[in-house]
Wavefront OBJ file of the C-alpha trace (Angstrom):
o trace
v 0.000 0.000 0.000
v 0.938 3.637 -0.480
v -0.249 5.964 2.278
v 0.385 9.535 3.288
v -0.842 12.686 4.971
v -2.599 15.791 3.641
v -2.504 19.192 5.321
v -3.724 22.694 4.555
v -6.879 21.383 2.851
v -9.655 23.983 3.153
v -11.328 23.456 -0.237
v -12.630 20.447 -2.122
v -11.498 19.138 -5.480
v -7.959 17.828 -4.839
v -7.325 14.587 -6.728
v -4.079 12.661 -6.374
v -3.081 10.152 -9.066
v -0.967 7.064 -8.419
v 0.717 5.550 -11.473
v 2.801 2.406 -11.632
v 3.087 0.643 -14.980
v -0.466 -0.096 -16.128
v -1.921 0.845 -12.719
v -3.602 4.260 -12.531
v -5.592 5.168 -9.424
v -7.243 8.529 -8.725
v -7.887 9.443 -5.099
v -10.030 12.456 -4.073
v -8.702 14.245 -0.978
v -11.152 16.657 0.677
v -9.885 16.720 4.264
v -6.676 16.982 6.247
v -5.285 13.735 7.573
v -4.295 10.339 6.317
v -5.033 8.837 2.915
v -4.542 5.390 1.369
v -4.234 4.263 -2.237
v -5.862 0.835 -2.404
v -3.928 -0.424 -5.449
v -1.567 -3.285 -4.732
v 1.948 -2.810 -6.107
v 4.578 -5.512 -6.352
v 7.823 -5.125 -4.466
v 10.350 -3.386 -6.734
v 7.688 -1.639 -8.852
v 8.346 2.002 -9.745
v 5.546 4.320 -8.631
v 4.663 8.005 -8.763
v 1.981 10.163 -7.141
v 1.025 13.413 -8.891
v -1.629 16.075 -8.457
v -4.346 15.406 -11.037
v -6.604 18.306 -9.942
v -6.121 21.159 -7.472
v -8.711 22.161 -4.846
v -11.008 24.940 -6.074
v -14.198 25.062 -3.993
v -14.808 27.451 -2.278
v -11.357 28.919 -3.046
v -8.402 27.770 -5.166
v -5.452 26.248 -3.344
v -1.931 25.482 -4.455
v -0.529 22.117 -3.378
v 2.907 20.532 -3.288
v 3.968 16.924 -2.874
v 6.883 15.334 -1.026
v 8.108 11.733 -1.015
v 5.884 11.092 -4.038
v 7.998 8.803 -6.201
v 10.130 5.738 -5.743
v 10.481 1.973 -5.892
v 8.065 -0.105 -3.834
v 9.696 -1.764 -0.819
v 8.385 -4.980 0.747
v 6.638 -3.131 3.594
v 4.929 -0.409 1.486
v 5.168 3.378 1.538
v 3.779 5.487 4.390
v 5.306 8.946 3.983
v 3.763 10.661 0.940
v 2.892 14.252 1.879
v 0.591 16.771 0.227
v 0.674 20.300 1.619
v -1.794 22.908 0.363
v -2.160 26.645 0.880
v -3.868 29.761 -0.435
v -3.159 30.051 -4.176
v -3.524 33.844 -4.060
v -0.338 34.026 -1.974
v 1.812 32.389 -4.661
v 4.552 34.656 -6.007
v 4.082 35.600 -9.655
v 7.002 37.544 -11.146
v 4.984 38.517 -14.242
v 2.280 40.135 -12.102
v 4.913 41.940 -10.026
v 6.618 43.302 -13.142
v 3.305 44.506 -14.570
v 2.082 45.912 -11.223
v -0.812 43.410 -11.190
v -0.590 42.551 -7.527
v -3.910 40.722 -7.203
l 1 2 3 4 5 6 7 8 9 10 11 12 13 14 15 16 17 18 19 20 21 22 23 24 25 26 27 28 29 30 31 32 33 34 35 36 37 38 39 40 41 42 43 44 45 46 47 48 49 50 51 52 53 54 55 56 57 58 59 60 61 62 63 64 65 66 67 68 69 70 71 72 73 74 75 76 77 78 79 80 81 82 83 84 85 86 87 88 89 90 91 92 93 94 95 96 97 98 99 100 101 102
């Protein structure tokens, strides 16, 4: 199994995607706390978790992942992290240069 923890979730719509060979599993995350991908991966299989959709309702969030790729060990993975925050606070150099601060 691949498990992890989500934090900073204050909007719905986040979808994480696990890929490993022919396995593709989408997992909606709408709350802070633990999550589990139910797909069974063989020991030694390469795997990757990506953000398939960002949270948007009621407000957009930006999210980052940590420990989201690797090779499956015999005892599984338990340290994938997704950390989200207010998307309006993300630095945008183009907006700064054009004086579009919001």
